[in-house]
C-alpha positions as a printed NumPy array, in Angstrom:
array([[145.457,  84.197, 124.569],
       [143.933,  81.607, 126.925],
       [140.497,  80.465, 125.879],
       [137.378,  81.174, 127.911],
       [136.146,  78.422, 130.216],
       [132.575,  77.313, 129.397],
       [131.374,  73.775, 130.039],
       [133.733,  70.972, 128.969],
       [132.08 ,  69.989, 125.656],
       [131.95 ,  73.568, 124.362],
       [135.53 ,  74.194, 125.47 ],
       [136.698,  71.042, 123.723],
       [135.011,  72.256, 120.543],
       [136.87 ,  75.567, 120.874],
       [140.188,  73.757, 121.156],
       [139.347,  71.571, 118.16 ],
       [138.538,  74.701, 116.143],
       [141.84 ,  76.359, 117.131],
       [143.897,  73.283, 116.229],
       [142.018,  72.826, 112.956],
       [142.769,  76.445, 112.054],
       [146.481,  75.913, 112.706],
       [146.383,  72.999, 110.281],
       [144.184,  74.454, 107.534],
       [146.105,  77.747, 107.502],
       [149.401,  75.942, 106.903],
       [150.844,  77.074, 110.226],
       [151.29 ,  73.361, 110.92 ],
       [152.09 ,  71.825, 107.499],
       [151.259,  68.231, 106.571],
       [153.99 ,  65.976, 107.94 ],
       [155.043,  68.355, 110.718],
       [154.893,  67.518, 114.407],
       [152.511,  69.671, 116.422],
       [153.427,  71.117, 119.842],
       [153.465,  68.662, 122.714],
       [150.491,  68.24 , 125.022],
       [152.083,  70.352, 127.825],
       [152.925,  73.08 , 125.293],
       [149.342,  73.155, 124.02 ],
       [148.026,  73.265, 127.591],
       [150.198,  76.315, 128.274],
       [149.387,  78.031, 124.97 ],
       [145.622,  77.555, 125.21 ],
       [145.201,  77.83 , 128.963],
       [143.028,  74.732, 129.232],
       [143.271,  71.426, 131.076],
       [145.351,  68.533, 129.795],
       [142.257,  66.354, 129.375],
       [140.642,  68.968, 127.127],
       [143.702,  69.118, 124.875],
       [143.891,  65.325, 124.793],
       [140.207,  65.073, 123.862],
       [140.63 ,  67.59 , 121.026],
       [143.746,  65.89 , 119.653],
       [142.053,  62.495, 119.715],
       [139.02 ,  63.913, 117.906],
       [141.191,  65.344, 115.127],
       [143.138,  62.088, 114.908],
       [139.858,  60.19 , 114.565],
       [138.871,  62.543, 111.732],
       [142.168,  61.938, 109.928],
       [143.838,  65.324, 110.433],
       [146.361,  64.152, 113.019],
       [148.443,  61.011, 113.405],
       [149.335,  60.085, 117.003],
       [152.606,  58.15 , 117.068],
       [153.438,  56.64 , 120.432],
       [156.897,  57.671, 121.588],
       [157.347,  60.15 , 118.754],
       [154.598,  62.753, 118.971],
       [151.548,  63.85 , 117.016],
       [151.877,  64.771, 113.355],
       [149.687,  66.552, 110.816],
       [148.265,  63.965, 108.416],
       [145.873,  66.076, 106.316],
       [144.651,  69.65 , 105.933],
       [140.957,  68.899, 106.486],
       [138.638,  66.109, 107.518],
       [137.766,  65.465, 103.889],
       [141.446,  65.398, 102.928],
       [142.008,  62.752, 105.598],
       [139.101,  60.692, 104.285],
       [140.353,  61.064, 100.71 ],
       [143.828,  59.953, 101.683],
       [142.577,  56.843, 103.478],
       [140.07 ,  56.022, 100.748],
       [142.452,  56.289,  97.787],
       [145.826,  55.385,  99.321],
       [145.828,  52.03 ,  97.525],
       [144.156,  53.167,  94.296],
       [145.436,  52.18 ,  90.852],
       [148.111,  54.791,  89.972],
       [146.706,  55.116,  86.456],
       [143.367,  56.174,  87.893],
       [145.038,  58.794,  90.098],
       [146.957,  60.09 ,  87.064],
       [143.76 ,  60.276,  85.034],
       [141.988,  62.172,  87.817],
       [144.858,  64.608,  88.146],
       [144.955,  65.112,  84.384],
       [141.224,  65.789,  84.185],
       [141.154,  68.253,  87.087],
       [144.296,  70.133,  86.104],
       [143.356,  70.396,  82.445],
       [139.959,  71.887,  83.281],
       [141.508,  74.225,  85.858],
       [144.271,  75.38 ,  83.5  ],
       [141.692,  76.228,  80.839],
       [139.751,  78.364,  83.315],
       [142.975,  79.894,  84.656],
       [143.899,  81.108,  81.167],
       [140.512,  82.822,  80.953],
       [140.341,  84.243,  84.47 ],
       [143.89 ,  84.727,  85.802],
       [144.799,  88.014,  87.39 ],
       [148.135,  89.792,  87.518],
       [148.545,  88.558,  91.064],
       [147.948,  84.973,  89.922],
       [150.658,  85.294,  87.275],
       [153.141,  86.688,  89.774],
       [152.386,  83.775,  92.106],
       [152.799,  81.241,  89.308],
       [156.131,  82.762,  88.246],
       [157.384,  82.64 ,  91.838],
       [156.283,  79.051,  92.42 ],
       [157.616,  77.913,  89.051],
       [161.043,  79.314,  89.968],
       [160.822,  77.672,  93.405],
       [159.944,  74.365,  91.74 ],
       [163.029,  74.595,  89.517],
       [165.207,  75.435,  92.512],
       [163.885,  72.362,  94.308],
       [164.688,  70.264,  91.263],
       [168.231,  71.622,  91.067],
       [168.741,  70.83 ,  94.75 ],
       [168.262,  67.135,  94.04 ],
       [165.949,  66.766,  97.056],
       [163.061,  64.599,  95.843],
       [160.768,  65.422,  98.761],
       [161.369,  69.161,  98.373],
       [160.575,  68.848,  94.681],
       [157.336,  66.971,  95.378],
       [156.254,  69.713,  97.8  ],
       [157.196,  72.505,  95.388],
       [155.498,  70.815,  92.446],
       [152.312,  70.234,  94.442],
       [152.244,  73.877,  95.563],
       [152.7  ,  75.061,  91.976],
       [149.862,  72.899,  90.652],
       [147.538,  74.028,  93.431],
       [148.276,  77.63 ,  92.422],
       [147.313,  76.804,  88.827],
       [144.001,  75.395,  90.062],
       [143.48 ,  78.397,  92.355],
       [143.995,  80.698,  89.346],
       [140.827,  79.173,  87.872],
       [138.915,  81.14 ,  90.525],
       [136.575,  78.183,  90.927],
       [136.381,  77.803,  94.695],
       [134.784,  74.356,  94.582],
       [137.402,  72.963,  92.214],
       [140.201,  74.497,  94.268],
       [138.859,  73.075,  97.533],
       [138.415,  69.625,  95.99 ],
       [141.942,  69.68 ,  94.567],
       [143.344,  70.764,  97.928],
       [141.502,  67.936,  99.68 ],
       [143.044,  65.489,  97.199],
       [146.466,  67.053,  97.743],
       [148.006,  64.307,  99.87 ],
       [146.719,  61.609,  97.496],
       [148.295,  63.438,  94.566],
       [151.543,  63.995,  96.467],
       [151.716,  60.279,  97.244],
       [151.244,  59.557,  93.545],
       [153.955,  62.01 ,  92.502],
       [156.298,  60.806,  95.247],
       [156.033,  57.232,  93.976],
       [156.212,  58.335,  90.349],
       [159.355,  60.425,  90.756],
       [161.1  ,  57.942,  93.036],
       [163.653,  58.464,  95.764],
       [166.129,  60.16 ,  93.433],
       [165.493,  62.823,  90.811],
       [166.473,  61.773,  87.303],
       [166.29 ,  63.652,  83.966],
       [163.495,  61.316,  82.868],
       [161.25 ,  62.63 ,  85.63 ],
       [161.74 ,  66.327,  84.839],
       [158.725,  68.136,  83.418],
       [159.094,  71.734,  82.238],
       [156.03 ,  73.758,  83.186],
       [157.115,  76.988,  81.51 ],
       [154.807,  76.414,  78.532],
       [151.849,  75.985,  80.882],
       [152.484,  79.319,  82.586],
       [153.069,  80.981,  79.201],
       [149.738,  79.68 ,  77.887],
       [147.906,  80.915,  81.002],
       [149.641,  84.299,  80.681],
       [148.667,  84.54 ,  77.   ],
       [145.064,  83.645,  77.753],
       [145.289,  80.607,  75.452],
       [142.769,  78.323,  77.162],
       [143.095,  75.398,  74.757],
       [146.9  ,  75.359,  74.908],
       [146.848,  75.597,  78.699],
       [144.391,  72.714,  78.957],
       [146.412,  70.529,  76.577],
       [149.672,  71.311,  78.339],
       [148.269,  70.471,  81.781],
       [146.735,  67.235,  80.495],
       [150.071,  66.014,  79.162],
       [151.995,  66.001,  82.444],
       [150.799,  63.041,  84.531],
       [152.024,  60.379,  82.099],
       [155.527,  61.708,  81.509],
       [157.409,  60.3  ,  84.507],
       [157.352,  56.526,  84.691],
       [155.009,  54.871,  82.176],
       [156.237,  51.47 ,  83.398],
       [154.141,  51.983,  86.536],
       [150.987,  52.086,  84.474],
       [151.894,  48.98 ,  82.487],
       [152.478,  47.102,  85.743],
       [149.25 ,  48.366,  87.27 ],
       [147.181,  47.367,  84.24 ],
       [148.911,  44.039,  83.783],
       [150.208,  45.095,  80.348]])
């Protein structure tokens, strides 16, 4: 429905809120191109300048990436995610792996203690989807499926702060995994997560934590040697 028409600044804030919701809800996934400016004008029932102002504001905050001649793309799911991505894009890969290990181990331990039946169903579904992505040989599809699975593990901890923080780090972690796996999937990069789900299902917090902590260093240890100068 077209938005109401208060003064320009308030209207611009309404448009920003609508666009942010499209992004945070996953309606416009990271990496996707958003509707064109004329399409947004028609959808929202506001002036072109208002849409342009809102898009520029979200680009400034790191959620959108305006590419001249190509369109505008989703760069992050929240302002903090955009900041995180810019801040840690060039970080030492070992440090990213250590952060991921620490967060996921703590979350897996809590997930084993707090998971619900719905959580387990979600984990089973996403684990199967992850394996399907692996079998397809599409590295980017595998990265996306793996990231979604791990976020579900963290969400099963039912710690809202931890889940939000992990989600905001999502693009940083996807960049790490993307570089770690490489352009082509190889047997060396495959990590079976069945034991992790089994430990969460069994309520074995220590086993779940240990299993989650073991994953980040399994793909390409040569990256860490190069990064540390060893």
